[in-house]
N, C-alpha and C positions, 0 to 999 in steps of 0.2 A: 504494499497500499505507499503509495508516494503521498506527499507533504500536500499537495494539491486538494488529494482527495481524505484526508484523516478528520473526525469530527472534532470540530473545537473542545475543548474541554469547560467545565463551569463559565470561570475565569475570562476563556475565551466566546463563548456565547454571551456575555455580561458585556464586554466593551466592543463587541459588535450587533450590541443588541439584536439578537438573538434565543432571549431567556421567553420562555413561556408562563409567567408566573400571572395566575387570577386575580387579580384585586380587583377587579367589577363584581366577581362571582364569587368571592369571600367577603364581600365588605361588612354583614351582618358579623362577624370574625372582629374585621377591624372597628366599627362602631363600638362593638360592645368591649373590648377595650379602652378607647375613652374613654366612655361612659362611667366605669368602675372606677377612673383612676378621678377624673373629674368629681364623680358624687363624693368618693373617698376625702379628696379635696376640700370640697363648697363644706361638707362635715364637719372638718375641723377647721375650716372659717367659721363655719357656726358657733362652736363650743370654742374654740381657744380665740379666734379672732388672728390680726398681726403683730408681729414684734416692730413697733413701729420708733422710727428713729426721730431725734427729737424735730428735726424738721418739719416733723407730720403732726406730732403730740404737743410740740413747745417742751422745752426742760433746758438745762443748766449746764456746759463745757467747760473742760479744764486743757489747757496745752500748757506743757511743761518739755522743756530740753531733756532729756536723761542719756546721752552714753551707756551711763556703767549700771544696767539695770534690765528689767525683760517684765513684759506684762504680767506675768501671774506675781511679780511683786509687787508693781503698780495697782493691781488688782485688790491683793489686800492691805497695803496701805488707805486706799480708800473709802475700802468697807469699814476698815477700823476707826476713820475719821466718823461716820455715819451712812454713807452710802450703802442702800439696802440693794441694790438692783445695778451696780453700773456696767458700762459699756468702755470697754477698756480697748483704743487701736492703737498702732504702729505707724504713724504715718510715713515714714522715710528721713533720712538724718538724722537718728535717733530721737525723735519728737515723739511724744504720746500726747493722748487725746481722752480723756476720761468724760462721759457723757452721764445726763441720767434723768431724770423726771420729779423735780421737786415742785409741782404743781402744787401737790395735795398739804403742801405745809403752809403754813402764817409766814409772813415777810419775816417776821422775827427770826423761825426757823431756818428758812432759805438763809437767810444772812448767816447764822449761826453754823451751820451747816460746809457753806462755801466754804467762809473761814479757814475750818479745821483741815478741809478739802485742801486750801492750798497750803497748809503748812504741813501736812504728810505730803504731798510731793515735792514741796519743796525738799524735803527730809529724804525722802527717797531718793529724790533725782542731785542732791547736795548742793543746791543751789538757794539766794537767796528768795523768798518769800514774793519780792515784786520781778522777780523771774517767770509768776506763773500767770500766762494770758485765761486773766475769764468771759466769758460771754454767756449769754442767756437771749434763750428765742419762746415767746410767749406763745400760745394756744392760737390766737386770733391769724400769727405768721405761720402756725403749722396747718390753717383751716385754709387760708391763700393758696398755699403749696399745693394743699392735696385740692383744692379746685382748679388750679390751671393745671395740674398732673392730667386732672379726665378731662379738662378742655382739649387738651392737645391730642389725646387719645382719643377724643371722636373728633377732631378735626382732617385724626390722619386715618379715621373708618373710612369719613364720607368723602374725601380726597384718592383715596382707594378704588372705592364702589363707584364711582362716577372717571377716574382712569379706565378700568378693565371695561366700565360698561361702553363707554366708547370703542375703546381699542378692539375691545373684541364683541361681548354681548351680556347681559344683563341678566344670564342664568348663568355665566362664570362669571359674574362679580359676585355674585350672591355666595356659590360656595369657596371661592375665595374668601370671602367675610366668614362665612362662619369659621373655614376653616384655622383662621385669623384671632381669633373669640376663643376657640376650642386650644391655640396656643397658649391664650392671655389666663384661662382659667387652669390649665394645668400649673402653668408659671406661678402664679397665684396662690393654688391647692399645696403647690408642692413648698414654697416659703411658707406658707402659715403652718403645713402639717407639722414640719423641720425645724419650726418655732426660727429662720432666718430673718435677719433684720431688714426691714422695708429703710430705704431711703431715696434720697431724689438720684443718686446712679441704680439704682435700682429704674426706677420708671427708664432713666435715658434706657438702660440695657434694654428694658421692654418693648420700646422701640424700635431701639436699633433689630431686634430679634421676630418684631414684627415685619418690618422691611427685607430681612432675607427671609421668612417663609414665603411671604410675598413673591421676591423672585424666584425661589425654585417655583413654586406655581403657577407663573405666569410662561416660565418654559414649558413644563408640560402642558399647559395650554394653549401654548403657538402651534406646537407638534401637532395636537387636536386640532385646530383650524386647520392645518395643512393639510391631515390627514382626511376630512369631514368632505370635500369638495370632491373624493370619488367615491363616498360609502352609497350616494344614489344611484348615481351611471352605472357600478357596477353590482349591484346587488348582495355580491362577496360576503357582508360583513354587517352587525344590527350595530346601531349607536355604540354599544357597551362591546363590545368586541374589537370595534376601534379604538376606542378608550383604551381599552387591554392592549392593542398593539403601540401605539401611542406612548403606554407606561413603560412597556418593554424595551421600545426605544431608547429613551432618554434617561431611561434606570441608573446607567453606569454613570451619569451627567448629573444623578441628583446624587447619588454614594460620597462620588469625589467630592461634588460641591460641599458636603457636609463636613466630609473631613478636613478640607482644606481650613474651614473655617472653623469647625473644633479643637484642634490640634494647638492651633495658637492661644485659642482662650485657654484652655487646658494647662498651655507651658505657663501663662501666666497665675492662673489661679496655684497652678501646686508650687512652682518656682518662686514665682513672686508672695503670696497669701502666704502658702504654708513654710516653706524653705526659707526663703528669704524674712519672712514675718514685717511685710510690710503689707499688713490685715484691713486697708482702704479698697485694696482690689478684691476684697474676697464676695461682699456683696455686690460688686458688677459683676466678677468674674461668674459668680454662682449662679445670678440671673441669666447669664448672656448663653451658659452653660445649657441649664436644662430647658431654657427657650429655644435656643438650636438645638434643642434633643426633638423638640415637641413640634418646630418647626419642621422639622427634617421626617417625620412621621405624618405629619398632617399633610405636607405635600405630596406624599406619595399615597396614603393610605385613608386618606379623608375628602381631600376638598376632587379627585378626579373622581372615582366613585360617585362623590355625590354631584359632578356634572353630569352623570351618566343617568343617573335615579333621575333627575330634573330633567334632560332631554328627551330619555324614552316617554315619556308622557306626553311628548307634542303625539300630532296623530303622523306625521307622517312617518317617523321614526317608526313610531310605536307599528304603522301596516309594513315599515321593512321588516323589524324584530321579525314578525308575525311569517313572513313569507320566507327570513330567514331559518325559520324554527320549522315550517312547514320542509323544505329545502333539506333543514341536517338531517331529516330520516332518512334521506339516502345517502348522505357523504359525513353524518355525525359530526356536525361541527360545532364544538362545545366552546365556550368562552374564552378557557385556553389554548383549543385548539388554533384561535383565530391569530395569536401570536404568532404561530408557528406562519400562518401565509406571507410573514416579512421573510422568511428565511429560505424557502423552497423559493427554485428557481433564480434566474440573474437578476441581484436586487429588487425580486417583488417585494413590492408593498402597497396600500390602498394610497395611493398622494391623486395630482392635476391628470396624470394622463388616461386616468380610468382603467378598465379592464383589460389587460391584454388576449389577444385571440388565442395562446398558448397557457394561458394559468392552468395553475394545477387543479383548480375548481372543475373548469371546464373539458380538462382532461381526462377526470374523473368523470364525468356527467357522459364523456364519449367509449367512455368504455364499459361502463353499464348499459348504453342504448346498441352497442353493438353484443353486448351477451343478450 
């Protein structure tokens, strides 16, 4: 057997767009996984809520340059000074930031605790008390930050829906919108479930991952649109089978895009936050990792199956599915088998050129007639 006739392995089939994964036919499995993850996250959100940073709920913060100490030493010092649940972060260059919510205390109590914390930080850093900087954020300011974050998210959603509706079509915009809401719910659920702190960096990361998820979804939808022009002409595939074919053709690109995006973020999170101790990168990195994983999943297993479900309710595509189903009794074309049509024959795929006279489906039909 020569190299030209060898059947490519799994990796080769993946990068040649010859995989035969039934994305649309198994959509209930993908949707069930997402529903379970989202319900667990929302349950945690209802019971535990968010671990909000002081920028959202208000509070006090202290900063000090302490080159010869550690996060654990600083945490112990401020707890002894009267902070019950302090958040201690290393900002870089050996600067430590301590934040806590003192809004429940009276003004006198807040002033007493603030002075105690300043003295404790000065002692652990071996500096004068006037070298410890203090700041406070009121609940009103935190409410303004929260409102602006929600406004930014709403504007982003509106812009995305408008763009995809004009660039593609409204049903693609709806599928992409649901996929982005899926990513948002999964990310906030994971943050609530594991108690990760919500900061302005987290909000920025959320908008970033939604943009990434949209990019990958648009890549798939662009291939779906290219393949759609040949569906009604050839009559070989239903809309769902054509989406399957498009997904398998772009699967390698989706995987590569996800890996290229996630690996640098993991490096920043692991090396920067955990090895080098730059904990300010932690909230941003965690949000990016969780969101990128969810976005990679939704662009493959949520957006495209949803699109197929929406489109197959249209009369023309419903009739096409019925014709294909009736003909499949003779040629047994399942949704998974639809992707194989892309690998049969020289560059055989559903596209603008329509159906070839020597297509595999027609060849099988001619053999059946001769029998």
